[in-house]
N, C-alpha and C positions, 0 to 999 in steps of 0.2 A: 386553409388559402391566406395567400398575404396581399394587401391591397396593392393598389397600381402606384407605385413610388413616385411618377413624375405626376399624376394627380393631387397626390397627399400634396405634395411640392406647392402645387399653382395654388389648389384651393387656402394654404396656409396664407400663401405670399398676399391671395387676393383679398381673400375674407378673416383673416387673423383669427381665425377660432384654434384658439390654441386645445380646448378639450379634444376636438379632431385630429388634433395633431396628435395628442399624445397617446390615443386611441386607436390608432392607427397599428393595423398590424404590418410591420414590417420585415422583410426579409432578411435573412443572415447575408452577409455580403457574399459569403461562397454560393448560396444559391441566386445571386441577384444577377440577371443579365450585365454583361460587360457594360453597354454601351446605357444602362441605368446605375450605374456605380456611383456616377457626379450627384445623380438628384438622390443617390441613396445618403449619402455625404453629407450632402446639404439639410435632407429632412433630418437626420441625426443631430446637426448642427443647429437647429432650429431649436430642437426637443431641449437642448443642452441650455440654450437660452432663453427656452419658457419654462425651465424648474429650479428651483432653488436648491437642490439639494446634491445626494449622492448619485440619484439615479442622472441626471443634468450631467454628472461629471462621468458617470459610463456611457451615457451617448457621446461626450465628446471625444471620450476613446475611440471609438467604435468609428468614427466620422476621421483622425489620424489618422490611422489604421488605413482606413479606405484608399484615404488623400496619399498615406506613404511618406507622413510625416512626424516626428519621434512622438511616442507618447507619455505620459503621464507617469512616471515609476508609482508615485504615492497613490495614485490611482490602482494600477495593479496591484500594489501592495495588497491595499486594504482586500480588493476581489478576489485574491487567491486565502484570504485568512477561512478556516474554518469557521468562526462567527460571521461573516458576510456571507456564507452558503447557506448557513440556519437562519439569515435574515431573508434571504431571496427566498427560499420557502416558505417564511413565516409572512412573506408579504400576497405571495401565491394563497396559502390559506386562507387569508382575510380577504381576498378579491373573490374566491370561491364562494366563502360564506359568510361575509358583511357583520358579522355578529361580534357580541361584547367580547368573549371569549378569546376571539383570533385576534382583533383589536389588540387586547392586553398581550397576548404574547409574539404580534410584532411590534410593540411599544418595547418591550423587553429584551425583544431580540435587537434592536436597534442600540438598548443602552448596551447589551455586550459588546457588539461593536465599537463603539465609544468609547469604552473601558480598556479597550486593548490599543486604540490609535493611539499615537501618539504625534502624529503630523498636525501642525495646526490648521492649513486649508482644507483636512480631510474630516477633521472636528469640526471646522465650520461648517461644512456640506452637510455632515450627518445628524448636528444639532438642529440645525432647520427640518430635518425631515422629520427627528425625534419633536419638535415643537408642534408639526403637522399631526402626530398621531395625539398627542396630547389635547388638542382642540380639541380633534375627534372623540376621544374619549369621553370627555367633560361633557362635549352634545350628545354623546350619547345618554351618557347618564342623569343629564340635564342639573350640573352643580357647575361650578368654577372654581374645583378645586385647583386644577392646575395653571391657572390663570398667568398667576404672577409667575411662577418658573417658566411660563412659555415666553413671557415677554421678556425677562431676564436673560432666558439663552438665544434668545432674539438680540438683544442687546451685545452680546458677546460677538455673538455671529457676525454681525455688521461693522463692529467694531474691527471686528477680524477678517474684511474684507475689502480688499483695496478697490480704490475708486475706478479702478481700469478695468475691474473682474465682470465679463457679462452676465454672472447672475446676481448682482449687488443691485438691480433694480427690481427683482421678483424677491429678493428677501427684505427690502425695504417695503414692497406691499404686502409681505407675508407678517411683519411686522405694523405695520397699519391695520390690518387686519385684526391682532390678536392684542392689539391698543385700543380697537373699537370694542371687541372682544370683552375686554376687561375694564371696561366703562370709562377709558384714560380721557383726559385731556383730548376735545376734538383740534384743537391748535396742531397738537404734538402727531396727530396721525396724518391732518392733514401736508405737515412739513414733510411728512414722510413720503405721502402718497405723489407730491409735488416733486422732490428728489427721483422719485423713481421716477414719474412722467419727464424730467429733462432728460434722462438718460434714453426711453423711450422713444421720444422726439428726435433725438441725434442718428437712431438707428436709421435701415434703408433694408426693407421697408419698416419704416414705424410700426412700433407696438402698440396697432389701437388699444388691445386690450386694457394694456395698464393705466393709458390715457382717459381710457373711456369710464374704468373704475374711477379713477379721481374725479371725474364729471358728476357719476353718477353719486356720489360719496359727500359732494357739495351740495348739489341738489337736494338730497335726503334731510344733510344738515339744516338746510333753507326749508323746506316743506313741513320739517320738523318742528319749526316753531324758532329756528335761528336765524344769524343777524342776516340781512342783503347783502353782505360781501360776499356771503359764499353763493349766492346769486350771482355777483359778478365774477367771480370765481369760476362756474362751471361753464360760463359763458365766455371766456377767453380761452379755457380748456378746450372746450370745442373748437374754438376761433385755431389755436394753435394746432390742435388735430386736422384739421379742414388742410392748413397751410401745408402741412407734411403730407398730406394723401396728394394735396395736388402736386404735390412736388416729386414724390414717388408713381402717379398714376394720369398725374392730369384732369382728376375726378374730385368733386367735393360733396357729391350726391349721398354720401353714404353718414354724411353729421347731418341729417335730416332736422335734428333741434335746435342748430344754431340759429334758426331765424325765428324757434319760440323762444329761447333764452335771452334773442336782442329785446324782443318786443316786451319781454319780463322786465329787462333791467329798465327798459326805456321808462315804463309803466312805476316800478316799485323806486328809482332812484334818480334817474332824469334821462330825457334825450340828448344830452349832451354829454352826460358820462357815460351811455349804452354808444356813443357814435366814435366819441377817442378813443374805448376799448376796443371797436370793430376794425379802426384804422389804423390806430399810433405804431402800431408792430412795423407797417409799411410807412411812415412818415418818422424820419431821424429827428425833424426839426421839434416835431409836436412835443417829443418824448424832450428834448434840450429843453424845450419853453416850459415844461412841466414840470422837468428838473431845478431850471432856474426860480420856478417859481414856489420850492419847496425852502430852499437853499435861501429866499430872500426873507421867508418867513421866518427864518432861523433870528434876522437880527432887528425885529419888529419888537416895541417893548413889550414885557410880558402881562399878558392878562389870561383872564379864562378862554376868551374867545379865539385869542390867537393859537393857542395850544390846540385847541382843539381843530383849527382849518387847517394847523401845520398838520397836525397826524392825519385830517383826511385827504389831505394833496399827498403826499407823503404816501399812503393805501393807494391812492391812484395811479402814482407813477407805478407801485411794486407791483399792482395789479394787472397794470396794463402791458408791461414787457413781458417776453414772452418766455416762456417758461426756461428756454436753453439759450438765454439773452446771456452776452457775456457781462453786462452791466447789471445783472438782477442783483447779485450780489449786495453791491453798490445802495441801489433801491431797497434792498431790505434793512441794510444799517442803518439808512436814513429813516425809514420807518421805526424801528429801534428807538432811536434817538428820540423820535417826534413821539413814542408810545412812553417812553421811559419818565419825559417830562411832564407828560399830564400826568403820571403816576406822583413822580418825586414832587413836583409844584403844585398840580390841579388835585392830587386828593382821589386820580380815579381807581379804583382799585381792582376794576378788569384790565387797565391799560397794563401792567406788568405782568398781567400771565401775558399779554397780547405782545410785550415787547420780548420778553422769552421764548415763544413760539416763532416771531420771526427772524431770532439772531439762532435758533433751533434749527429753521430751513437753512439758514444761508450758509451754517457750518457743516450742512449734511451734504451743498450743493459746490463747496471751496476744496480744493486740493490741500493738501500741508504746505506747499510754497506758493499759495495766494498771497498775492500783494496784502490782503486785506486780513488775513487769516492772525496777526495777532493783535488785530484789532477788536475781530468779532471773538475770538477767546476771553480779551479781557470785558468784554460785554456780557459775554455769558459768564463768568467771574461773578458781573457786577446782578446778573438776574439770579441767577443761585443764590447768591449771598441773602436777596432781597428775600427770595422765597424760603430760605431756612429759618431769617428771622418773623416772618411771620406766620410760618407752620412747625418753628422748632425742629424741622429735618435736620441730623445728623448727615443725611446722605446727600442731600443738598449743600450743607456747609463744605462734604468733603471735595461734590462736585467743584464749586467753587472754588476750592482752590488746588485742583489737580488743573482745572483751565487756566488759573492764573500764572501757575509755574508750567505751563506747556506753552503760553506767549513768553515768557521769560526765557524759555530755551530756545526761540526762534532768533536768527540774526537781529541784532542791532545796528540801526545806521549810526548812531550818535550814543554820547552820554544821555541824552534827553527821553529817548526813546527807551534806551535800558529804565531811567528812572521813573520812567510814565508805569515800565510795567512793574517795578518793584513795588510801586506805592499800591496797585491793582493787589499786588500780591500780600502786600502788609494789609489792606481793608479786607480781602476775603479770612487771612486767617484770625485779624479781630473776631470773625463771624462766628468762625471756627471756636474760638475759646469761650463764646459769649453762649453759643448753643452746648458745647459739650463739657459745659462746667471745668475745662482743662487748663492749665496754665502755660502748656508749653506752647503751643500755637501763639499764646500773649507775647512769650517772650522774642517766639521768631520772628512775628510782626514787630517788635522794636526794634531788633536787628535789619530787619529788612528795609524798614520806614528811614535808619539809621543812614543805610548803603545808600541808599535814593538821593537821602539829605546832602552824601558828598559828594554824590555825581550832578551836584545843581549848583552850577557858580553864585555868585553876590548878582541881584539885579536880575536872574533870571525872571521870567512874568511866573513862570512855575513854582518859584519858590518857598511861595505861600502855602500852596498845596503841602508840598513837602514835610513843613513844618505841624501843619494841621496832621497829616496822616502817623506821623511820630507820637503828636499829642493823644491822638485818640487812640493808640496801641498802648500809649501806656497809660491813659487812662481807664483801660480794658481790663490791665495787671493789677492797679491799683484795686479796683473795684473786688476783683478776684479775691481780695487782702493783702496785698503787698501796697501799703499804704505810704510807702515811701516815696513811689511810684509819681505820685500824686503831685511832686513837684515839678518832674521833668513833663509831665502833662501840661498843667498851667503854665511852666515858662515857654513850651512849643508854641500853645496856642497862644499865648503872647506874642511870640515871634511871628508865627502867623499873621497877624493883625498889624503888627509893627512894618511889616514887608511888603504891606500890599498898599498900590496906590489908593486914594484915598476916594479917586471917581473910577475905580474898577467895581464893577457889579459882584466880584465874586465877594465883594469886601462884607456884604451882609451876612453869608452863610460863617464865613469865619470869624465874624462877631458872634454870631448865634452859638457857635462851635467852643468860645474860649468861655463867653458865660454861661455854658453848659457844664465844662470842666470844673471850672470853680465854685457850681452850683453843688456838682454832684459829690466834690472833696467835701464840701462843709456840711452838707447830708450824709456823707459817709462815713466821717468822722464823728459825726454828733459835734458839730461845732454848737456850744450855746452863747457865743459869742455874733452882733448882729452885721459887723464888715463885709464877711466874705458873700452875705446874702445882697447886702448894699450892692457889691462890686459888679456881681451878676446881673440883677436890676439895671444897673447903668449902660451893661453893655448891652442885655437884650435890648433896652431903651432906644440905644446908638443904631442898633440893626433895623428897628422899625422906622426909625427916621431917615433911614435912608430909601423905602420902599413905598410906594404911593398908596393912597387908602384904598385902590380899588386892589392892589397886589394881592395874588393868593395865597402870599404868607403869610399877610396881617393876622388872622387866626390864631397859626401854628404859634407867633411870637409871641401874641395878648393871651394865651394859654400859656404858652410857658411863662411867662411871665405874673401869670395867676399861682403857677407851681413856687415858683420859687416865694412868692409872697407868704403863701401856705406853709413852706417849710421854716420861715422867719417867724414864723406867729407857734407855730408846733415847738421848735428846739430855743427861741429867745422870748416868746409869751408876748409878742406883740400884737396887741389884738388890734390894732388898726391894721393893721398887716393884712388882716385875714378880712376884714372888711371889704378891703381892696380886691383882693384875689378874690371874692366871690363877684364884685362887680366884672372885674375882667372875664372871668371864667363864662360866666351869662353871656358875653358879648361877645366871646370866641364862638361858643357852642352856635349861638343864632346866626352867625356867620358862615357855619359849616355845614355844606349838606349831610345828611344824615349816613346818605352811601358815603360818603368819604372815606379813605381808611384810617385817617385820624381822628375818626367821629367819636370813636370810644373811650381814646384818652383824656378829651377834651370834657366831653360827656359825665367822667369818672372824676376829674379837678375839681367839678362843677360839687356834682355831688359832695366829696368830701369837704369840700368848705363849707357847704349849706349842713352837711351834719353836725361840722365841728361847731358853728355859729349857734346851732339849736338848743348845743348841752349849755347854755348862756341864759336860757328861759326867755323872758320877754313877750312883748304880744307875739315877735314876730315865729317865736319859735315854733309850733303848730304847721304854718305855711313852710319855714325852713326841711324841717322833717319831711313833711309829704316830698317838698321839692327834691332831697337826696333820695328818697326811695323812689320817686318817678324815676331820678336817671340813674342809679342803681340797678332798677330795674331792667330799663332798657339797653345798659351797656353790658348787662348779662345775656338779654336774649339778641346782641346785633350779632352778623355772621363772622364780624373781623374778632369777635373777642374771643383769646384762646382761652380754656380751659380754667388751667391757674388762675389769670383774672378773671374768669366768672365765679370763681367761688371766693376769690377776696370781696367781690361785690353782694354775693349771697352772704358771706360773713357780716360785711357791713348794715345791712338788711337786718341782718338776725340783731346787730347788737342796737340798732333804732327801734326794734320791735321790742326789745328787752324792757326798754326804758318806758313803752305804751301800752303793746298787748303780749302777754305772754305766749298765748297760743300760738299765736303766728309767729314768736320769737323759735317755736322748734319748728314750724313750717319751715322755716326758710332755714335754719342748720340741714334739714334732710336734705333741702336744696344742694347746698355744701355736700353734703355727707353721696349724693345720689353721683357727684361730679369724681369723685376718689375714684373709682377704677381706671377711667381714662390717665389717672396722672400715673400712676403706677403699674402702669401697662408692665406684662412681663417681656413685651418687644422692647424696652427701654434696659439701657446698662444696670448693675448696681449700683453705680455714683449716683445716677438720675434719680433712679426709686428713693435712693435714701432722700434727697434732695427735697422730692417732690412730698415723702411722708413726714419732713420736717414741717413744711407748708401746714401741717394738721396740729400743729404744737397747739393745746389748750382748748382744740375742739369738745373731746370727751369731755371735759369737765363743765364746757359752756352749756352742752348739750342734758348734762345733771342737772344743771342749777334749772335751764329752761323746763325740763321736768316735773323738777321737784315747784318749782313756781306756778305751771301749768295745771299740775296735778296731773299731768301723763306719763304716770312714773313707768308703765311697761313699754309703753311707745317710747320713752325714753332710754330704758335700757335695752331695747332692740336696736336703737340707733347707735348705742355706746359701742354696739357688739361690731358696728360695721365699720367703725372711723376710728378703734384706737389698736394696735395691733395688725394694722392692713398686709405689712410684709409678712410677718409670724403667721397671720390668719390665711394668708395664700399658701405657705410652704407646711403648714399646717391639715389645710385641705386636701391639700395633695396626696400627705401622706397618710391621712387617713382615710381617704378615696381610693390609694393605691393599696392600703390593707385590703379595703375591702372587696376592691376589683380582685385581688391576687386572688380569693376563695372561690369566685363566680368566673372569673375569666383572667384567666394569667396569660395568656398573651398579649392581652392589651395594658395591665397589669404592667407586663414587661416592657412594653413599648413607651408608655409614659416613663416610668420609672429610666430607661433611657436615653427619654428627650429630656427629664430633669439633669441628670449628670451629664449631658452634654453642654447643659445650660448653665451650670454653675462652672463647670472649665472655661467656656466660652464668656462669662463674667470675668473670672480669673484673668483675661489678657485684653479685657474692656476697657482698660484706665490705666495701662504698664508701657513703658517703652525701653528699650533695653538698646545698652551702648556694651558692646563685644572688642573685647582687645583681646588678640591672640599674638604670643611671642615664639618667632621660631629663628635660629642662626643670630640670636643678634637683632632681629628687626620685629615691628613690633606694627601687625596691621590691626585696624578697627573699621567696626561698620556698628549701625543704628539699625534698631529693627524696631522698626513700629507696626506693631500685630492688631492695632485696635480697629482699621476700618477691616478689616477680615472677620476680629470676633463679635465687631457691632452686626455683621450683615448674619452672621451667623447666628445671634440671639435673636434676630426679627426672622428669621427664617423660623429656625427653632419654635419659636414661640407660636407662629400660624400652624407648625405642627402640633402643638400643643393644644390648642385653640380645638384643631381639627378631633384629635383625638379624646377631647374631654366634650367634645360636642357629641361625639361618636356616642360616649361613655352614658351619656345623657339621655339617650335612643332606648337605652338597655332599661329591663325592668329592675327598681330598686335603686336605679340610681340617677334617676330625674334631677336629684338635688345636691349632684355632685358640685360642688366651691359655689353654690346656692348658701346666703347665708341664711339661718334657722330661724324658724320665726320661737318669739319667746314660750308658746305652747310646747314650742318639740325641745325647746332646752330645760322646762322646767319638768316635764317627762322623765327624763334623761338623769335628773339631778336632785331628783325626790330622797328625801330620807338627809339634805346634804345644806347647808346653810352660808347662803353665800354674804361677802359683805363689799360693796365698792365703795370704795372710798373717795372724796373730791376736795379737793382743797378750795370749792368754791362754798362751803360752808354743809353741805350734806354728803351724809355716806347712805346708800341704797341698798337695804338687806332681803337678800331673795332669801323665804325661809324654807325651813326643809319639808314642810307640809305643803304640798303646790294647789292645794284647796285655799291656805291664806294668799292675800296681795302682798306684792312687794310693799316695801313701808320705806319711808324718807324717814331716817332720822337727824335731824339737826344738830349742826356742830356748831355752834355759835361763836366759841373763842376762833375759829379758823378761817385763816385768807391764804390768797396763794400768798402774800408778802410774809405772812408772818411762817409760813410753811418753807418760804424761800431761806428766811433766815437761820430757823432751827437747820436745816440742811449745813449752811454754812457751818455753823457753830458744831454741827456733829463732826463735819470734815474736818477742822480745825484741830479738836481734837485728837481726831483719828492720827492726822500726821505728826501732834505732838508725841504721842505713843508709839508709833513707827521710827519717830528721829530718835538714834542713838546720842546724837549729841543733847537733846532735850535734859535740862537738870531734872532730880527728882520729885523739885516740887511742882516744877511743872507738870512732870507727869501724874502728878496726884491730880493735880488739878483738872488736867485733860478728861482724867475718872471721872469730876464730879460733873465736870461738863454732860460727858455722856450720860451721869444721871439725869441730869436736868433736861436731857433733850425726852429720855425715855418718860420722865416724870409728866412733861409737857405733852405729850404724845398721848397719857393716859388719860390727863383731865380735858382735854379738847376733844380724840379722838374715841381712843378704846373704849374709854369710862363709858360715854354716854352709850357707845354703839353696845355693849357688854349690859347697860341699866336697861335698855332693852332687848336683849336677846337672852333668850336663857340655856339656847346650847351649848352645850359641852365641846362640841366639833364645830368646826367653822373653816372656811377657807377665805381669805384674804384677798381680793383683787383691788391694788393702789392704781388710780390713775395720775398722769401727770407729776407734781413735783413730792407726791406724796408717797410714788415708788422708791423714793432715796429714803425713807424713814422704813426702821423695823418697828413697823408694827409687832410684829411676834412678841416683839419683848419692853412693848410699853407697859410701862408702871409705876407704882412707889415703892419701891424696891430697899429704900432704907428704910420703910417702916414695915414694922410685922404684923399688917392686917389684910393681907389679902388681896387688895387694890393691886395687881396687875395681871397681867393677861397668863404669865404660866401658872398662875395659881387658879384660873378660872377656865380655862379651854385649851384643848388642844389645835393647836394652827397650823397650816396649812397655806401655801399659796397657789395661785391657778392665775395664768396668762390670759387668761378671758373665759367668759361663762361658756363660751364655745369648747373649747380646747377641756374643759373639766367633766362638760357635756358627753364629749367624745369619750373620753379616758373612761368614765364611769360605766359608759354603753357598753363598751369592748368588755366581753368577760376574761377573769382570768384564765390561763392556761390551767387547764386540772394535773399535766405530768410535767412541769416545769421543775427545771433540775433545782434540789437547794444548793447548788453549789458558786462558786466565783469567779471572777478575774479578777485578779487583784494586784495590781501593777505599784512598783514604788522606786522612785526613781532620785538615789537622794546625792548624783553627782552627775554634774555635767559641765563642761567649758562653757566659761563666761557668766555661770549663774552661781550663787551662793553656795555651799554646799550644805543639803537638807539632812543631817543626819539621825533625826528620828523616823525617815521617812521609810527605809527597809525593817526597822525595828516595827514599826506602825502595819505595814502589810504582812509582818511575820507575825504581831499578833492575831490580825484579824484572820489569818489563815489558819492559826489554830484555833479557832472560832467556828470555822468552817470547812470543815474536812472534805475532802476531795476537791478542792478548788485549785485553780491555773495561777501560779506565784509566777513574775515575772519581775526581776530586782534589775536596774539599769540597764547594760546594755543589750540585754536579755528582753527588754519592753521594745522591740519596734514594732515600725506598723502592722505588718502583717500578724506576727503573732499574736496583736493587740486585736487586730479586726475579726481573728479566729476563734479568738477567745469570746469578744463581744457577741458571736454569734451562739457559741456552745451553752453560756452559763446566762441565768437569768437577775444574777446581778454583776455587778462592775464598781471594784473598788480602786482608784486612784489616789496615791499620795506620791503628791508632787508640789513642782512650783506650776503657777499658771499665770498667764499676761492675758489680762483684759481685754475682753474684746472690745472695738469703737465703731461707732459708724461712720468716726473720720477719716478710717483707713477699709483694707477690705478684710471683712471677718475672719480671712485665715492670717490676718496678722497678729491675733489672740490664740491663745489654746491652750492644752497642757503639755506644760517643758518637759521632752523624753530627752535621753540622754543625744540620740543625733538628731534632732529637731523637734518639730514640736505637732503634736494631735492637734489638728483645726478642723475649727466647724464643718468645713465640708467633706472630713471623713465621716464625722459623724451622721454627720445628716444621709450618706450613703451606706449609709448599714442596714436598712430597711428591716430592721428587727421584728418579731413577732412573739418572742415571748420574754421579751424584757422587764424586769419588775422594777429594781432599784439600782440607781447609780449613787453612789456617795464621791461625790468629789474633792477629798479630803485635803484644798489647796485655797491658796488665798485666790481672795475676788471669784469667785466662779459663777455668783448670781447675783450679784450687783446690776442694776440697769445702766444703759450708756446716758451721760446727763446730758448730752446733745438729743435725744431721740429717747426721752423717757416712755412712751408711749408702745415703743417695737423692744418685744422679750431677745436681744440682740444677745443674753449671757451663753456662756458653756452647758448652763445649767436646763437652760431654756432647749439649748439644742441636742442635749441628752434626751432630754422630754419631747422633742419634736421627732426622736429618731424613734422613739414607742419606747421606751421605760414609762413605766407608768408613773413612778415617783423620783424624784430626785433631791437629794440632800447637799448644797454648796452653800457657799459664806461668801457674807457681803463687804467685808473687808479682811485684811491679814489680821490673823490672830495665833496665838504659840499654843494653843492645846488643842489643836485640830486630832493632834493623835489621841490624845486621852478621851475628847468626846465620839471617835470611832471605836474604840472599846467597847466604850462603853453603850454606847447603840448597839452592837452586833451580841454584845452581852445582853441587852434586854433579850434582842430579837431571837436569842436563840437559848435562854434559860442559861447563859453561861456554857452555849456550845453543848449543852444535853439533849436540844432538839432541831431538827429543821428549823432556819428562820420564817420567819412570819411574817412576809415582808409589807403584808395591809397593815400592822400597827408600825411601820417607821417612823411616822410620826407622832404618835405617843410615845415610843421610844425616845426621839430626840427632845420631845418638851419634857420626860420624866430625869432626860441628863443633863439639861440647859438647866432646870431648874433646882438640879442636886447640884450643881457647880453654883450657881448661883449664891447659895445657901455655905457653900464651903468658903467663896471669895464673891463675898458681896460688895466689897469694895471696887472691885476690878471687872465692870460690865462687860469691858471691850472681848474678855476671853469667855463671855457665854453666851452673848447677844447679836455674836454674828453669824451663827447657822443657821439654815432655814430649808423647810422640807418644800417642795415643788409638784403638784401634781399629787393624785391620791396615793 
């Protein structure tokens, strides 16, 4: 039975009940009486407008067919698809059963249609439908699994929905609901609702449900504790709806809440405001007077009171205008400027968010050809850049650049307008360079700023700003390492000052910028002469003299002067400057409200100066230390402080505690360590994660020192496990978790493995750009490809999926601790029977005895310090360079070998000797941290004396990346039925690399000791053959060249050199081997640490260990005796080829081999000290 079509239409027109309209049973056109066909067409048209997805398009097709107008071929094409028929069936099933299974089938059917549709409009409609289904699925499950996917999908849908599309309003409402469900900013949600309401108010009859939903949301915000602005917004929304209803029906009775809202606004905000809001839409003179008031306030002397009043009056104007008024974009732009000034000058942290909201709404309600479009896009670029700087969001930085480019691409009236837009793009690129740690946007920023400068004639009032823009761009490049750009930066800043009138209010900012770049150059280049600091101070004080004593910029300038004085003390030794720095910093903090967005930086400057003065002692030392701790603690707890800055504050507190209370020193270190996971999140690119890991330099050493001083050795040891090798530890935890999951939950293990592979692939593109040139018929075409934005988004999405998989795995029995740092009791249980020595250059070694009943011991290393260790590392590097240099004389080479001996003797005297006096075990594992990781502890000794005072003669040694890695390895049983054969790779020839004649002979010799092995020589050693061999054999042997892995570039820039490429770390990580026992990397520099990231095992040896090899033999430096060493080791493991290799004895075999070589060539330590064993 079908509903009465005429009544359905009349009921919707007069009541606006969308639910009733969509639930109505409408007859097919062929079954509808002819006189009712116009009403049926109208009913379907109203249904089309009331829906955001594809069902609405289907209704429109029916309406068009009834009216006899052309249909949409794209819609017809989708409806004819078999996948769409399956979707229709799934919809019916869901409507019938309303359960989770039918909902999942419905969503999957929608996805199936989306996968085969290539029309953008159809995809937008289907994406809107799919988003609704995912929200329903989250609601059913009580989760938020899909909330970000839904918001991203609707963002794409709205971006591909033209302003004139009748479904745009509904899609905006969908996104507003999705953003509310995701807990996003109310300002963005209100902007979507208002943009939708603007469109709804212009419809005849008005779409009252859309308008009322906005009013209800604003009322809910207010009653939920939000600002009274939302109450006023609800009033104006209902006022506009009442006007629209009066326009359509001559009746306002349906907006019964209007009078109540007016009374609420009158009581909460004021009767004058309430009356203005209720009447201004019909009084153009009142609106003009309000606009004139806002403009007049822009020209008054700047004080915080003026800034606040201007913001309030701009808000009254923006709120009072009808939602569909043509002047609304201009009013929102004026509100943006008021909020931005309150942020920039007044320091109001909420103001920039409100400015962002105002611009977001203005852009949603303006067409691409609107007269204000370019201004709005520049404002969006500024807001997004500011948000990026506050949060470190690369997405916001990219949005800023996109907005600035969009503004630049719009027609410009003249060169001045184009130059203004170029400057906006330069500013956005500077932010992207700073956030992304990528010089490419910085270089483009310089080019763009120069283009803007070239378009600006001498004497132009904006010329100083163009110079300043160039200065900022050049300064950013210089800060990133291209110090030559400092000259451009300083000269451009000086030109900005010299070209601006002395009475121009902008002179203050340009003097400040000039002083800042002069100071930055002095600090970045470690200037030790005082003049640049004096020059910066003079410029800052000149800026200070131009503002009144009550100007909001006074604390900012004084705090910056305090900063330049501190650096003058720190780099030039001017103690008087430090006294003045503290006084100015205290004054600036006293004048800055605690909720000001710059308060943390000003308070940090105060704490830093107080800490430095306290080190000189005196009667004020205790007060200064307490002052420093108080403000470090306050900055650390401030909501505007970013994670890395918080860590700096905690480390500073730890340093102060070290002088006074060692127990609290360790507490402070633990607070630093607790913040680490957020800084190395897997949602960041590899470059960002490495940069964050570098910030941890020296932390593990300090933890050991704090633990020894406080006597809390167990706690210190647990903290060391959490703060070093964090990138390696994350990968190790995933690898070991996969191995355990593979046995119990293979499907989940495969999903986790796939995510890791995709993350590694995305990492490879996250920091690369490509320039592609193609030549055809004598013509060359080129294009640039920048995959970074897509790669970064992919990393973010994959990271969330990874987190969900890990969270799911933790709900399974036995996997509750996946990626959770184990406590020391667990570690000691697994390492029982194995002695581990953690060595720190801070003057201590921690010994973890093989007997878990014995406590962890601290061995004092009284003759060692970080500076002496650095000196020995430099000594060793210089000697190794001389040995390797073919131009070096025989005398110098001999002297170099003596230098290596001296380093080994120093290591014995200061480190290994004291440890072995305390430790009686003849089998031990070294775990050096910090600078000690660059020294060959396994070969320490007085080898030129026949007294047995060497590690070789006292113990069999291995290295372990961490206690956790060793514990995991030892707790994994050796396979009972592992093959006793090897994959043996020998590559002696490769274009671009020196010939390695011994590689093939070494491969054949090793193969002779391991019958049944797979041998790949030169070109036969391709990637596929190697991967297959690694899965088939328990032993892997590589004789070839190698390129060391470095954190300065992507890890895959290093690897084992093959005939047609390199076997890189990511290939190794992908192996997921389960029976691998021993990898022998008979190549140069395969096990040495990265000097720039000493506590992260990034070497090839660690990559093989991570891939599942229990033990790995590699080299710390280039050595000419790898072939002899390899043959001797395998001969020992196989009893000269007469029995299967005992890989468990690899470390003992290596030690015996090196000891034998030492005895044969005692004067050449570089031949026998390079090889090490990692793992078990």
